[in-house]
C-alpha angles and dihedrals in degrees: 000000000000121000092252093051091046091051092047094048091048093047092049092049090050090053089049090050091051092050089052098045100038098034097036112164094001093066104034088114091057091050091049092050091050093050093045091049091051092048092046091052095039108026092168088071095061097085094050093043092051093046094050092039095051092046090049093050091050089048091052092046090054092046090048092048088050088054092241087131138355138207130206090251122068093238132033107297119245092241088061091050088052090047089055092049089050091048091051090051091049091051090052089053089049095048097108091050092046091052091057093069134061112266091242091058090051088048094055093043089050091048091055096039096044095048091045090050090056090044089055089049089050092050089050090052094244091124136020124224108211093181094052134249101289099052094038095050090048094050092045092049092054093043092048092045090055093041092050092045090052091050092049093047092046090052093048092051098042104037123148088024089057090068 
C-alpha cells in the first residue's frame, strides 16, 4: 500500500471511528452504509472483516461481563458492533502494510493503539470504566497486544488466502 493510500485509509477509518463514538446509536445507519459500500466494492474483504469483527465483539462482551468496562445498554451497543465490522474491514485494507512488519511490532502497536482508542472512547463518555483508568488501560493494552499479535500471525500464515 502506498503512503498516500495508507494515509487516506487511516484518515477514513478515524472519521468512521468518530461517527461511531460520537454519534453512537443515532448514526448506526451511516456506519452500516459505509461498511456495505466497502464490502460491495471489495467483496474479498468480507470474510476477514466478519472474522475480526465477530472476535472483537466477543472480546468486548467478555470484558463487559468481567466489569472491565460498561455501556449504557445491557449488551454491546449496535454502534460498537458496526465499529468492529469497520475495524475488520480497515485491517483487511491494511493487510499488505501489516505483513511488512514483524508480528511482535504489530502486537505492540495494536496494544498501544487499541487501548488508546478505548481511552478516547472513555474520555468521550462512550464507555464507562468501573475498575478505574489504571487497571482498565493495563488490561486493554495486554488484550489488544495479544489480539493484534494474533491478527498479524494469522495474516502471515494464511496470505494470500487471507485476501
